[in-house]
N, C-alpha and C positions, 0 to 999 in steps of 0.2 A: 513541507513534509506532513503527510496525513498521519494521524495518530488514531488510536482507538478512542471512540467517543464514550464518555462516561454516561451512566443512566441519567444523571442530573442534566448533563448537556443535551441529551436527546429530549428531555422534557422541556428544557428552555427553548429548543428549536421548535417544538410543537406550540409552545406558548407564543413565540414570536410569529409563527405562521398564521395563527388565528387572531392576531392583533389587528387593529385598524391603522397601523403605521403605514407609510408609503411602501409600495412593493419593492422599489429599488433598494431602499434601506434594509428591508427585511431580507432580501436576497443576498445582499452584501454580508449581513450578520450571519446568516445561515451558512454561507460558504466559508466564512472565517471560522465559525464554530466547527464545521466538519473538517476543515484543513488543519487548524492549529489548536483547537480546543478553546475553552473559555479562559480568559485572562481577567485580571482585576480591572484593567483599563477598558476592556470590551464590556464587562459587566456594568461598570459605571456609566459608559456611553449609552447602553441600552436602558438603564435605570433612568437617566436624565431624559431620554427621548420619551419614555412612557410618562414621566411626570410633566413634561412640557406640552402634552397634548391639550389643545384648547377644546374644552368641553363645558357646556353649560352645567352648573352645579345643580344637583337634584335630578338630573335626567338619568335614564337607564344607562347611557354611555358613561356617565360619571361613576356610577356604581360598578360598572364593568371595569373601568380603569383602576379604581381602588382595589378591586378584587385581583386584578392582574398585577398591580404593584405588590400586594401582599404575597401572592403566589411566587412572583419573581424573586422577592427578597428571601423567601423560604428556600427556594431552589439554589440560590447563590450561597446561602448559609450551609446547606447540605453539601454543595460542591466544595466549599472551603474545607469543611470537616473531612470529607472523603479524600481530598487531595493531601491534606495535612497528615491524616492517619496513614495514607499510602507512603508518604515520604518518611514518616516516623518509623515505620516498620523496616525500612532499609538500613537504619543505623544500628 
């Protein structure tokens, strides 16, 4: 069931699309995000995939990966906050 994509989810999609992860994996995640939205499990799977990228330390790719990890963590934190505040207002 497709749902409305939150702004944080749209930014995560953009972040995934510009990453150097395998295209098949990126396409799977993007379709999951668009169809079902972000879940804790999917967020953890993406985080682990970013962290496991084999890159030589000190290279520009390593700096890019670190920046991507920080940006992803911030987006997940914002997503959690907006999801929780959305559910809180319903009670």
